[in-house]
N, C-alpha and C positions, 0 to 999 in steps of 0.2 A: 900177635899183638899184644904186648906187655901193658898194663895200666901204670901209667906215671901218676905223679900226684896231682897234676893238672886234669888229666882224664877221670881219675877217681872223684876229683871235686865236682866235675862236670856232672858225672852220674849222681852224686848226692843231691846236687841242685835241682837236677830235672826229675829226680824222684819226689821232691817237695813240691815241685811246680813245672809241670810238663808244658805249660802254656808262656813261659817266660820267653821274651824276646832275646833273639841272639845279642843284641846290643846290650841288654841287662845282663845276660849270661857273661859276655865279655867283660863287663865291668867288674862283676863279682869274682872273676878269675884272674883280673889283671892282666887282659890280653886284648888286643885289637879285635873286632869284629869277624874280619876274613879268616884269621886261622882258627879262630874259635868255631865257626861254621864248620870248617874244614874237619876239625877234630870230632864234631857231633855227627857229621855225614860218616866219617870212618868207624865211630862206634855203631851207627845204625848199619853200615854195610857189614861189620864184623858180628852183628847180632848180639852185641852187648845191651843195646836198646832194641826190643823186640817189637814194641808199638807204644803209642800215646793213647791214654783212655781218660775218661772222665768217671770218678766215682760217684755213684748215684746214692742217695738217701734211700734205704729200702723201704722205709715207712711210707715215704711219699708216693711210691709206686706200687703199695699194696703188696709188698714181698714181706710177710710177717712171720713165716714159718720157715726156720732153718734146721735142718737136719744133717747128721752125719750118718752115714749108712755103711755098715761093714758087710762086704759081700764075699761069700765063699763060692767057689765054683765046684762042680761034681767032678770035672776033669782038669787036669792042669796042663796038658799038651799045647804045643803051639796054635794049632786051630782053634780049640775053644777059647783060649785067651785073646787071639787076635779078633774072633768073632765078638767077644765081649767089649773089647776096647773099641772096635768100628762102631758097634751099635751106642755105647754109652756116650761117645763123644757127639753123635747127633741129637742127643736129648737136652734141650734148652734148659731145662730144670736143673741140670747137674752142672755146678758151677766148677767144680774140680774133680778129678778122679786120679787117685794115686794107687799105682801097683806096689803092695806093701808086702814085708815078710810078718812072719808070726801065724797066728791061728786063722787068719782071714787073707783074702787074696787082694782085695781092692777096698779102698776107703773113698767115700763119695761125700762130697759137700752139696747138698741139694737146697734148693729155694721153692716155696710155693707160697699161696696167698694165705693157706690156713692148714690145720692138721687134716682136715677133711679132704683137702685138696693134695695134700702129700699120701694120703691113703689111696686116692684115686690113681695117683701117679704110680704108686707101688704095686697096687692089684692090677692095673691095666697096661702099664709100660715096663716097669722094672722086672716083675716076676714073668713076664711073658717073653722074656730074654732066654735063649738056650742056655743050657749048662749051669744055671744057677741052683745051687743045692741049699744055701741058707742066708737069709738077710738078718741084720741086727741094726735096729734104728736107734739114734740117740738123738732127741729132741733138743734144741737150744733153748734154754730158759731164759738167758740173759748174755750178753756179751760184754765183758770187762776190758778187753783189749783186742783191736783188729788193726793190723798194720800191713800196708803193702811195701813198705821201703824195707829194702834188703841191705844189709851191712855190706860195705864194699871192703872185701879182705884182699890180702896180696895174691896177686895172680897165680 
């Protein structure tokens, strides 16, 4: 499925307002509601749209400590990497996990209530995983920009 200008516009609009009604969306793209809905459904089926979410204010839910954790594994074979990936995806504190190149193997974005809660997470969950050789923690002091909107580029 190639993205035409209308589908790109739909994705742009939905990234800004996932709760927009089909009628409002149709008006914004100058199309009637039925074909607009069909386009959105097709974008969902083809997984251009993976899910709809609410963005929560971290302060209001006591999520005050964000860290980035560089993880280096002892071994880099298929089984150790898969074992780590399976384990890390089950930890609710881990918001993001990226398999990366460079001096480390994975980069995690972790959220906790406090630095001491992060310490507890690190000591009792993260370091308990097999195959971890080294961790490097970077504590977020403040956030200047945080965006969820992805630029829509040519297919």
